[in-house]
N, C-alpha and C positions, 0 to 999 in steps of 0.2 A: 504492499499500499505506499504509495508516494504522495507526499503532498506540497503546496507550494504556498508561499505569502505573495500576495499581491498587496503593496502599501504605499502610501504617500507620507512622508514627512518631510520637516522643515528645522532646519538649524537657524541659528542666529539668535535675534532678541526674542523671546518667547516668555510668558507668563509662566513663572515657576513659584508656587508656594505664595502665590498674592503679589509678586513684583516681578517687575522686568529684569531678564537677566539673559548674558550671551549664553547661548550653548552651542558647543562643538557639535554636537550629534542631534538630530531630532528626537525626541520622546517616543515615537510611534517605530523609528527606528531600531533602539534600545528592545522594545518588547519584540520587533520582527526578528530581530537577532538572539533573542531568546528561544524563541521558537524555532529557529533553525537549529540552533543546537540542542534543544530539547527533542526534537521531532524530527530531526533530518530533512527539513525541509528545505526546498529551494525559496530564494528569493528574489522577486522581481519588483524594483522600486520604479514608481511612478514618477516620470520627471518633467515638468513644464519646458518646453522650448524658450518661453520667456521666463526668467525667473522671478520671483516675488520679492517686493521688496525686503531686505534684511531688517529696517525700522517695522516693529510691531505693528502701531497703529496702520501706517502705509499699508501694510501687507492685508491686514483686515479688512481696511476700506476696500482696496482690492477684490478681496473674496466677498465682500458683500455685493459689491456691482457685479459679479461673475455671476453670483446666487440670483439676483433679482431680473438677469434676463437669461436665465439659464442657459449661460455659456457654456463651450465643450471647448476648453483651453487645448492648443497642439502639445502635444507630447513628444519627448526625444525618441524614443522608442515604445512600438506597440506591441504588445504580445497577441500573436494571432489566435492562438487556442491553447485550451487547457486540458485536452485529450488524454495526457500520459498522469494526470492527476487524479485522484481520487477524493481528496480531501484541499479545499482552498480557504487559507484563513486570509480575511480582507480587514487590512487597519489602515488607521487613518486618526488625524484629530478632527475634532469635532468643528467643524467653521461654520458658524452660524447657524448651528441645530442639527447640520448634516454632513455628508461626507464633501470635501474639498471638490469642486468641479472637475478639475483632472481626473477624479476617479470615475467619476460619470463616462468622461471619453473612454477611458479603456474598458471598462465594465461592461459597457453598452455593447461593444465588440464581440463579445466572449458567450458561447451557449454552455450553460450551467448544467444542462439536464442531466439528471443522475448523480449531481456532485453533491458531495457534503462542504457547507460551507458555515466558518466558523469567524465571525467577525469580532474585534474588537477595537476599542478608540481610546486614544487618550484624550483629555479635557482638564479643564480646571474648575469643574465643579456642573456642568451642564450633562454629564454621562451621553449616553448615547443620541439625546434629542429625539430629531425624527428619523434619524439615519435607519436604525432598523425596518422602518416602512419602506424607504428608498431602498435598501438591499432586497428586501423581499420582490419589489419589482426588477431592480437591475439583474438578481439571479434567478430569472425566473426559471423553474423546473428543478431547483436544487431543492435539497432538506438543509435549512437553516437551523443551524444548533444554535444554545444559549450564548450568548454573546460576554466577553469581556471588557469592563470600562475600567481604566487605571488614570487616576489624577496623574498628571506630568510632574508633578512634584515628589510622586512614589513611583516612578519606573526605576530606578535603581535599586530597590529593594524589594522589586515585585517577581523575582526569578520564580520564588516555591509558586506564588499565586498562580505564574504563566503555567506551570508544571501540573498543578492540579485541575488548572481548566483543562489541559489539552489531555488530561488522564479521565476525564469525566465521562 
């Protein structure tokens, strides 16, 4: 049984435990790497052609505008199919209540029929928001398992929580 992590993550200025901090690696990427280590999963990072602003407030402004117009930002590389995988982990930060729009760009191109999907989110208090509803639409035909929600400030100590979730 093989698994894949499809994720979006952003480094730079981020809210971290209620204050803005510069982080070298995005919170979602930290969790994706835990999953890779624990479940021997392959990783696919969704990256936009145009980088989001490093400044947190500018970034969330861009993210909000993308969501308002249902944008599908161009991504650097597109995953064409997931035929080789049984389990797909889908990871993202909560941006304005759901997945970053670049995740829509990628996920809409895949056939999830017969796949097991395990979503995970990093956030600063908002959990999944409406992302699970969107994942159900984006991953039509998949069996959606319970998701894992981790506050960004807790990612460094979340490996055991990730392991327990994977083993569910």
